[in-house]
C-alpha positions as CSV (number, residue, x, y, z in Angstrom):
1,M,177.3,160.1,-46.5
2,T,178.5,156.6,-47.0
3,R,176.2,153.8,-45.9
4,Y,177.6,151.6,-43.1
5,T,177.7,148.0,-44.3
6,G,179.3,146.1,-41.4
7,I,182.7,145.4,-39.7
8,I,184.3,143.5,-42.6
9,D,183.9,146.4,-45.0
10,R,184.9,148.9,-42.3
11,Y,188.0,147.1,-41.1
12,R,188.9,144.8,-44.0
13,P,192.6,145.7,-44.1
14,Y,193.0,144.3,-40.6
15,L,191.0,141.1,-41.1
16,P,192.3,137.8,-42.5
17,L,190.2,137.7,-45.7
18,A,191.1,137.7,-49.4
19,P,190.4,141.2,-50.9
20,E,187.9,139.7,-53.3
21,T,185.9,137.8,-50.7
22,E,182.3,139.0,-50.4
23,A,181.2,139.6,-46.8
24,V,178.3,137.8,-45.2
25,S,177.0,140.7,-43.3
26,L,173.9,142.0,-41.5
27,C,175.5,145.4,-40.9
28,E,176.8,144.3,-37.5
29,G,179.0,146.5,-35.3
30,N,179.0,150.3,-35.1
31,T,177.3,150.0,-31.7
32,P,177.1,153.0,-29.3
33,L,179.4,153.6,-26.4
34,I,177.0,155.0,-23.7
35,E,178.4,156.9,-20.8
36,C,176.6,156.3,-17.5
37,Q,175.1,159.6,-16.3
38,H,173.7,158.5,-12.9
39,L,175.0,155.1,-11.8
40,P,178.5,156.2,-10.6
41,K,176.9,159.0,-8.5
42,V,174.2,156.7,-7.1
43,L,176.8,154.2,-6.0
44,G,179.3,156.8,-4.8
45,L,182.0,155.9,-7.4
46,E,184.4,158.5,-8.7
47,L,184.9,157.2,-12.2
48,R,183.6,157.6,-15.7
49,L,181.8,154.4,-16.7
50,F,180.9,153.6,-20.4
51,L,178.7,150.8,-21.7
52,K,179.4,149.3,-25.1
53,F,175.8,148.5,-26.1
54,E,176.3,145.3,-28.1
55,G,172.7,144.4,-27.7
56,L,172.1,146.6,-30.7
57,N,173.8,144.1,-33.0
58,P,171.4,142.3,-35.5
59,T,170.7,139.2,-33.4
60,G,171.2,141.1,-30.1
61,S,174.7,140.2,-29.0
62,F,178.4,140.7,-29.7
63,K,178.5,137.2,-31.3
64,D,177.4,138.8,-34.6
65,R,180.8,140.4,-34.9
66,G,182.5,137.1,-34.8
67,M,179.9,135.3,-36.8
68,T,180.2,137.6,-39.8
69,M,183.9,136.7,-40.0
70,A,183.4,132.9,-39.3
71,V,180.7,132.5,-41.8
72,T,182.3,134.7,-44.4
73,K,185.5,132.6,-44.1
74,A,183.6,129.3,-44.1
75,R,181.9,130.3,-47.4
76,E,185.2,131.6,-48.8
77,E,186.7,128.1,-48.1
78,G,183.7,126.3,-49.8
79,S,181.9,125.1,-46.8
80,E,178.1,124.7,-47.0
81,M,177.3,123.9,-43.4
82,I,178.2,125.3,-40.0
83,I,177.7,123.9,-36.5
84,C,177.9,125.3,-32.9
85,A,177.1,124.5,-29.3
86,S,175.2,127.2,-27.6
87,T,173.2,128.4,-24.6
88,G,171.5,131.0,-26.7
89,N,173.4,133.9,-28.2
90,T,175.7,131.9,-30.5
91,S,172.8,129.9,-31.8
92,A,170.9,133.0,-32.9
93,A,174.0,134.5,-34.6
94,A,175.0,131.3,-36.3
95,A,171.5,130.7,-37.7
96,A,171.1,134.2,-38.9
97,Y,174.4,134.4,-40.7
98,A,174.0,131.0,-42.2
99,A,170.6,132.0,-43.6
100,R,172.2,135.2,-45.0
101,A,174.9,133.1,-46.6
102,G,172.6,130.4,-48.0
103,M,174.2,127.8,-45.8
104,R,172.8,125.2,-43.3
105,A,173.2,125.7,-39.6
106,F,173.2,123.0,-36.9
107,V,172.9,124.0,-33.3
108,V,173.5,121.8,-30.2
109,I,171.9,123.0,-27.0
110,P,172.1,121.7,-23.5
111,E,169.1,120.3,-21.7
112,G,167.3,123.2,-19.9
113,K,168.7,126.6,-18.8
114,I,169.0,128.1,-22.3
115,A,167.9,131.5,-23.4
116,L,164.5,130.7,-25.0
117,G,164.3,134.0,-26.9
118,K,167.6,133.3,-28.6
119,L,166.6,129.7,-29.3
120,S,163.4,130.8,-31.0
121,Q,165.6,133.1,-33.3
122,A,167.7,130.1,-34.3
123,M,164.7,128.1,-35.2
124,M,163.0,130.9,-37.1
125,H,166.2,131.3,-39.2
126,G,165.9,127.7,-40.1
127,A,168.7,126.1,-38.0
128,L,168.4,122.4,-37.1
129,V,168.4,122.4,-33.3
130,L,169.5,119.3,-31.4
131,Q,169.0,119.1,-27.6
132,I,171.4,116.9,-25.6
133,R,171.5,115.6,-22.1
134,G,174.3,117.6,-20.4
135,N,175.6,121.1,-20.2
136,F,177.3,123.5,-22.7
137,D,180.7,121.8,-22.2
138,A,179.2,118.4,-23.3
139,G,177.8,120.1,-26.3
140,M,181.2,121.5,-27.2
141,R,182.7,118.1,-27.1
142,I,180.1,116.8,-29.5
143,V,180.4,119.6,-32.1
144,Q,184.2,119.5,-32.0
145,E,184.0,115.8,-32.8
146,V,181.5,116.3,-35.6
147,A,183.6,119.1,-37.1
148,Q,186.7,116.9,-37.1
149,T,185.0,114.0,-39.0
150,E,182.4,115.7,-41.2
151,P,182.5,118.5,-43.9
152,I,181.1,121.1,-41.6
153,T,182.6,124.3,-40.1
154,L,182.7,124.8,-36.4
155,V,181.8,128.4,-35.5
156,N,182.2,128.5,-31.7
157,S,185.0,130.7,-30.4
158,V,187.6,128.0,-30.9
159,N,187.3,129.2,-34.5
160,P,190.0,131.9,-34.7
161,Y,188.1,133.9,-37.2
162,R,185.4,134.5,-34.6
163,L,187.8,136.4,-32.5
164,Q,189.1,138.3,-35.5
165,G,185.6,139.7,-35.9
166,Q,185.1,140.4,-32.2
167,K,188.3,142.4,-31.9
168,T,186.7,145.2,-33.9
169,A,184.8,146.3,-30.8
170,A,188.1,147.4,-29.3
171,Y,188.7,149.4,-32.5
172,E,185.4,151.1,-32.1
173,I,186.0,151.9,-28.4
174,I,189.3,153.6,-29.2
175,E,187.7,155.6,-32.0
176,A,184.9,156.7,-29.7
177,L,187.1,157.7,-26.8
178,G,190.1,158.9,-28.8
179,G,192.2,156.2,-27.1
180,A,192.0,153.1,-25.0
181,P,190.2,153.2,-21.6
182,D,192.1,152.7,-18.4
183,Y,190.2,149.5,-17.6
184,H,187.9,147.2,-19.7
185,A,185.6,144.9,-17.9
186,L,183.9,141.9,-19.6
187,P,181.8,139.0,-18.5
188,V,183.7,135.7,-19.0
189,G,182.2,132.4,-20.1
190,N,184.1,130.7,-22.9
191,A,186.6,133.6,-22.6
192,G,186.8,134.3,-26.3
193,N,185.5,137.9,-26.0
194,I,188.1,139.1,-23.5
195,T,190.7,137.5,-25.7
196,A,189.4,139.2,-28.8
197,H,189.2,142.6,-27.2
198,W,192.8,142.4,-26.0
199,V,194.0,141.4,-29.5
200,G,192.2,144.4,-30.9
201,Y,193.6,146.8,-28.3
202,C,197.1,145.5,-28.9
203,E,196.7,145.9,-32.7
204,A,195.4,149.4,-32.4
205,S,197.6,150.6,-29.6
206,D,199.7,152.5,-32.2
207,G,196.8,153.6,-34.3
208,R,196.8,150.5,-36.5
209,A,198.6,147.2,-36.8
210,D,202.4,147.2,-37.2
211,P,203.8,143.8,-38.3
212,A,207.2,144.7,-37.1
213,Q,206.1,144.9,-33.4
214,S,205.9,142.1,-30.8
215,L,203.3,139.4,-30.4
216,T,200.7,138.5,-27.8
217,E,200.0,135.0,-26.6
218,A,196.3,135.7,-26.9
219,C,196.3,135.8,-30.7
220,K,195.8,132.4,-32.3
221,F,197.4,133.7,-35.5
222,C,200.7,134.4,-33.6
223,D,202.8,131.4,-34.6
224,G,206.3,132.6,-35.1
225,Q,205.3,135.6,-37.2
226,C,201.9,137.2,-37.1
227,P,200.7,139.5,-40.0
228,Y,198.7,141.7,-37.7
229,G,201.3,142.9,-35.1
230,H,200.5,143.6,-31.5
231,G,203.2,145.8,-30.0
232,G,202.4,149.4,-30.7
233,P,203.6,151.7,-27.9
234,G,200.2,153.3,-27.3
235,K,198.0,152.9,-24.2
236,R,196.2,149.6,-23.5
237,P,193.7,148.9,-20.8
238,K,193.8,146.6,-17.9
239,M,191.5,143.7,-18.8
240,L,189.1,142.6,-16.1
241,G,187.3,139.3,-16.5
242,F,184.2,138.7,-14.3
243,Q,182.4,135.4,-13.8
244,A,179.4,134.1,-11.9
245,A,180.4,132.6,-8.6
246,G,178.8,129.3,-9.5
247,S,180.6,129.1,-12.8
248,A,184.0,130.5,-12.1
249,P,186.8,128.2,-13.4
250,F,189.3,131.0,-13.7
251,M,188.9,131.8,-10.0
252,A,189.0,128.1,-9.1
253,G,192.1,127.6,-11.2
254,E,190.6,124.5,-12.8
255,F,187.6,123.5,-15.0
256,I,184.3,123.0,-13.3
257,R,182.2,119.9,-14.1
258,E,178.7,121.3,-13.2
259,P,178.7,125.1,-13.5
260,E,175.5,126.8,-12.2
261,T,174.3,130.4,-12.5
262,I,171.3,132.4,-13.6
263,A,173.6,134.0,-16.2
264,T,173.2,131.3,-18.8
265,A,175.4,132.9,-21.4
266,I,178.4,132.4,-19.1
267,R,177.4,129.1,-17.5
268,I,180.5,127.4,-18.8
269,G,182.9,125.3,-16.8
270,H,185.5,124.5,-19.5
271,P,186.4,127.7,-21.3
272,M,187.8,127.1,-24.8
273,S,190.0,130.2,-24.6
274,W,191.5,129.2,-21.2
275,H,195.2,129.8,-22.0
276,Q,194.5,132.9,-24.1
277,A,192.4,134.5,-21.4
278,H,195.1,133.9,-18.8
279,A,197.6,135.5,-21.2
280,V,195.3,138.5,-21.5
281,V,195.1,139.1,-17.8
282,R,198.8,138.6,-17.3
283,E,199.9,140.8,-20.2
284,S,197.4,143.6,-19.3
285,G,197.9,143.7,-15.6
286,G,194.3,142.9,-15.0
287,W,192.5,140.3,-13.0
288,F,189.6,137.8,-12.7
289,A,186.9,137.9,-10.1
290,A,183.5,136.2,-9.5
291,H,180.2,137.5,-8.2
292,S,177.0,135.9,-6.9
293,D,173.8,135.7,-8.9
294,A,172.3,138.2,-6.4
295,E,175.0,140.7,-7.1
296,I,174.6,140.2,-10.9
297,L,170.8,140.7,-10.7
298,E,171.3,143.8,-8.6
299,A,173.7,145.2,-11.2
300,Q,171.2,144.4,-14.0
301,R,168.5,146.3,-12.0
302,W,170.9,149.3,-11.5
303,L,171.5,149.6,-15.2
304,A,167.8,149.4,-16.1
305,Q,166.6,151.8,-13.4
306,H,169.3,154.4,-13.4
307,E,170.6,154.4,-17.0
308,G,167.7,153.1,-19.0
309,V,169.9,150.3,-20.3
310,F,168.5,146.7,-20.2
311,C,170.8,143.8,-20.5
312,E,170.9,140.1,-19.8
313,P,172.4,138.9,-16.5
314,A,175.7,137.8,-18.1
315,S,176.3,141.3,-19.3
316,A,175.5,142.8,-15.9
317,T,178.2,140.6,-14.4
318,S,180.8,143.0,-15.6
319,V,179.1,145.9,-14.0
320,A,178.8,144.0,-10.7
321,G,182.5,143.4,-11.0
322,V,183.4,147.0,-11.6
323,V,181.3,148.3,-8.7
324,A,182.9,145.8,-6.3
325,A,186.4,146.5,-7.6
326,A,185.9,150.3,-7.3
327,R,184.6,150.0,-3.8
328,A,187.6,147.9,-2.8
329,G,190.0,150.5,-4.2
330,K,191.3,148.3,-7.0
331,I,190.1,150.7,-9.7
332,E,191.8,154.0,-9.5
333,A,189.9,157.0,-10.8
């Protein structure tokens, strides 16, 4: 039996890395797709519901998929330092992979309302953590300016290699189900993950990437001619992006100056993948929706009590969205 060594080794032919580049990996990916056994029945829903349990990644979130690519590419290009803004998950992933690569990590966090467990991870991994007055969006402006003027690599989801790593979750889902699902629901904050999954589904819709096929506006590598190809004729899901009601710029149709929600991981008013996420929903025939903190916490409790799966509020947002959409008849069994 071959030992699993991470998403880069598993999917290298479909990732923008030189063949000789050594992966900076913590064996991320290969997470289980858990079918809900009780929740649909309890809620009276006639559908099969699967949970991609990304909390089993090395630092506890899907950000590890993107960070292995971003840090590997940064080291490949000779960078010795990385920087990010974060409310929690990104800081833990950036710090861990920087430590693995022998690089220095700098993390900018907003004042208050951060995931303290994730912050403690970043500090234990040796990152230099800087707290600012303001929210995540203010932090993003700072790190973007620093990355433009200093020899340091920005590893937030504006880094296109982040999304290349995160698209591998779609590959795994297709492999587990034997094809794409009918719908794929994700929480939306910075909107990089819904974008990455759509890119992955488009690439894998004919089994594997075909450069002769058409492009998707969601892929940042699609500039005239993309080497990865996105137009296979196979099935793709409708992509559903769910936000917290107090932090829902996609529902408002504009950026939000002071987003507010208990789901700190998606407390973002100025999503960096704004245009790409709109393209995802348009191309897939999906939609955006928003739900209250009370609905989000109820969904979190449902998962814990009926399925034995514990997740943070941001992750539960997608379940709240699926339940509401199914009850409204928007999701067809």
